[in-house]
N, C-alpha and C positions, 0 to 999 in steps of 0.2 A: 534429383527434382525440379522442376522450374516451377519459377510463378504460376502458373496457369493453375496447375492446382490447387493455389494457396486462394487466388483470388478469383476462383469461377465456382467453386461450392464441392469441391473436392478435398477433403480431408487430407492435413499435409503428411511425412512422410517423418519418422523420427525425429530429422535435424529442426522441427521446430519445435518439441518441447518432449519429447520422449514418449515409449511405448506406440502400434502399432492404431492406425484407426479404429480400432475395435474396441481395445485397450481407453484411450482417447476417452471412446464413446460410453464408455464402460461408467468409467470414472467421474464425466461433467454430469451422467446421469443420475449417479449415487449420491453429490454433493446436494441431491433436491431433492432423492425421495427417501437417501436412505443413509449413508455417511460416507467418506473418504478422508485419507489423512494423508497429509504431507511431513515430510522433516523440514522446516523451514531452518535457513542460517538465521540466529538471533545472536545480539553481544548482550551478555547478563551480567550486569555490577551490582554489586550490595553495596548500601550507603550506608555507614552507622556512626554511631557517636554523641555525645550529648546533644552537640550543636546541630545531627542533621537534618529532622524537624524544620526548625526556625530558618537554617539554611537553603533548603530544599525551596521551603513554602516563599522565600523568598525569591527564588529564582525559576520556577515552575510558574506555567500559565492556570494549573490545577487548584483549587484547593486541597493543599499537604495535610490538614491541621484536621480535615474532616475524614480523612481514610479513618476507618478501623482496622485492627488487627484480621490479615486475610484477606481483605479489601483490594481492588485495584479501581486506577482510573490511568485514561488516556490523557497526556500530556504534552506541552510543548516548552521546550528552551530556545528560547528570542534574542535575538541580538540588542545592543541599548535601541537600537533604531526601531525595534518590535520587528521583522524580518526572519521567517523560520531558520533555526539553527540544526535542530535536532525535534524529530517526532518521535517519541517514547510511549514507556505505560510504566507508571509506577504500582509498587504494590508493596503494604507496610509490612513486615514479617514481626516487628514489635513497638514498643514503645518506641524505641531508640533506632530503629533497624528497618531498614528500604531495601526492594529489588528494582532496579532498574531495568528494563529490557527495550531494546530497539535494534533497527533490521543492521544484518550482518555488516558487519567493518565500522560501522558508524558507533559500536561502545568507546572506543579511542578518542575521538570528533565529541561526544556526547560527555567523557571523562574531561575531555582539557579544556570544554566551555565551563562545566562547573570550577573546575579548578583556576579559571582567570580571575574568576571575581572571591575568592577562599584566601579571607585574609584576617590571619588571629583566629580560626572558626574552627574547633571542636569535632572534624568531621574525619573519613577516613573512605577512600575508593580499592574496591577488590574485584575484580574480574574475575566471574566465576568459568566453569570447561563446561557450559552448558548447550543444552540443542532443546529445540522446541518442537514439539510433533503439532500441527496446528489439526483438528479434526473439524469439517464441518459438515451440515446437512441435518437434518430432522431426528436423525439416531444416533448423534452424536452421544451422546451423554448414555445412553444406553451400549453403547459400543466400549464404553470403557474396562480396564481389568485390571490394572495395576493402579500404583500409587505415586506418582512424580511426588517432588517438593511443591509443588504448582498445576491448578488446573482452575483454570483464568477464564470464564464465560466471556464471548467475543458474541457481538452482533454488531455483522452489517447489513449490509437493506436487501431483501428478500435471505442471507442465507447467513443464518445463527451460526453457533459451535462453541468449541471450547481448545483453547489452547494447552499444552501439557509442556512444561518447563523443566528440567533439572539432567543430571549426567544420564547419559545415553545408557538403556539397560545395556545387560550381555545382547541379548537376543535381541536386539536393536526395539524398535518404536513397538516390536508384537509383545512386550515387555509392558506396554502400556493401553494397547486395543486389540481388542476381540481380532480372530482371524477373517471376521464376516464385514470391517471393514476393509474397504477396497483402499487398495497402495494409490496416488493419485499421482500423473507423471506432471511433472513440473508447469509444462506448456499449458496445462489442462488448469492447475491454480491459477497461472498467469492469467488465463481470459476470466476465470470467473471472480478475478481479485477487480481488471478492470470494469467487467460487468457491475461489480457494484459500487466503484468506483473509489474505491479506497488508494488513495495516495502513500510513495513507500518513498523514503531517504534517498539521496540520489537522483530521480525521475523526474518522479513531479517537483519535491521539495529539494531545493537548490538554493544556494544564495541567492537572495533577492527576493526569494517566494513570502509574497504574505498569506497569512492564515484566512484569509477570507476570500483567496480565490480558488481556494482548490477543495471550500468547505471544511473545515477543519474547525471552525470556533465553537459550536454547539457541542462537538466531542471532546474537544481540549481545553476552556478558558473557564474561569470562571470569575465572576463579574462583582461578586461578595467577599473574596476573601481580602479584599486589599490589595497594595503596592507588591510588582513583582517588575523583575527587569525585561522591559523592552512591553511594559502595559498601557504607554503613552496612545501608542498607534492603534492596537488594538478596539481599544475603547472608543478612541474618536469616528477609527471606521465605522464600529460597532453604534454607535449615538447618530450618526449621518446612514445607515438602513446598511453598513456592508455595501454600500457603492462603490465599486472597483474598476479597475480598468481592463482586467481581467477573468473569464471563469471559467472552472476546468469542467470538461465537456468528455463525451465518449465520442467516436469516428471511428463510423463503419463506412469498410471499403464496397465496393458496389460492385454487380458482377460483370458491368464493362470493362473492367480492371486486368482482363487477360493480358496475359503472356507482356505484362510490361516491368518489372523488374530485374528476371531473369532469374538464371539458378543462389541458391542459396538462404541459409535461415531467417526469417522473419523478422531477428533481430534488427538487421540491417535497416528494416530500418525506421527503427528509432532514430531521432533527428530530422525525420524527413520535412520539410515544410509544408505547411498547410495555406492554401492559399483563398482567397474568394473566391465565388461559384465567376465570375468574370475572368479569375485570373490575374487579377490587376492590386491585387492588396497582400501581403504577407499578414497570417491574426495569430499566427503561433506556431511550434514545431509536434508532431509526436514524440511522446515521453514514454510510452510501452505500447507493445503490441501483441498481440496473441492471434491462435487459430479459436473461432468458438466453434465445440462442435452443435450447438444450441442454436448459432443464429445460423451455421454454417459460413462464415463470415468471417474476412478479417476484421478484429475491434482493436483500439485503439484508443490512449488517455490523450490529451493533451490541451492546456489552457491556453483556449484563444479570448481573443480581443473580443471586448463586448456588443463592438457592430454583428457576429455572430450571432444570431439570437434561432434557435434550434426548434422544430427539426429545419433546419440549413443543407441546400449543397455547397461543398467546397471541394476543393482538389488538391491532391498528396502529389509534390513534387518527389521522388524515393533520393536519395544521398548516396547513390551508388554508379558505378560507371556503367552498369548495363542496363542500366534505368534510361539512356539518353536521351534525358529530358524531358522522359513523357508524361503526362499529367496524369494522376490515378481518378477516377469521378468517387466521392466517397460524399456521406451526411455525415454532420455535426449534428448529433443529439443531444438530451438531457439525460443523467446520473439520477436512478441506477439505468443500464440499457435495458429493455422491456427484453422476455422470452421468450422463447412460440412456447 
């Protein structure tokens, strides 16, 4: 299927996220009216030992000591210069035991970062063969039937739910959620994440990212806990009103972008340059792209130069040979993206 359908208000086919158009629409609606579940790639690591709490307290941006047994907080591991290395979640299992989970493929990065500063510290790291079933929607809690080791409440902008973590049941996610919970295609999940403005490691978060640029300070940083690695930059920016050169925004392609990219999945648009409306200045690049069944548009995330003040027209230059240098009209919008 060509990009004509993607960009002109017609739902994409299987290649852009899985499922038929009807299945995608059903799952998108369930995320907001009932409940939908998707199996997410997540890496889970157990951190234990007599020094586990004190060590994590000095390395993580959150107040680890304040987490009660069974409680969780989102956090960051920063470089000494204050740049984001890993976005993760911390759950306390016991007085001296924690579970850290992060985006799939970033568990080794997380452990390597923690090992880097571990000197004569009594703490051990154990990767676990667990999965994450993410359930979102107002009926998420009512749709749970199993008892995974962890059931963690999640709050996104306009989209709440629960993450279920543990060894995958013999009958798959059906061991944890009822049959009435709609199975969500990955592309629909990606659209919901983009609309909520949730960044992920390796896309919106990469070497050089500053937490204030991507809206993570409030979710992940404690300013009362004391010192932690990378604290200086975060604290300095906070004291100055978090004025940074770039901000994470939503980008919505418009109807006038017909027949601009050619055949291929929407993932091919990741990395496309975003230009100012006059085409004179590069203001950023698309980091995540998906088709939104609700907005009936291609939606994306991009960390754009502060000269872009949403809502503002921009141009997207696809990084694909079939694009032939064309520029796609789009609009940069504040997050979360409004839905009809």
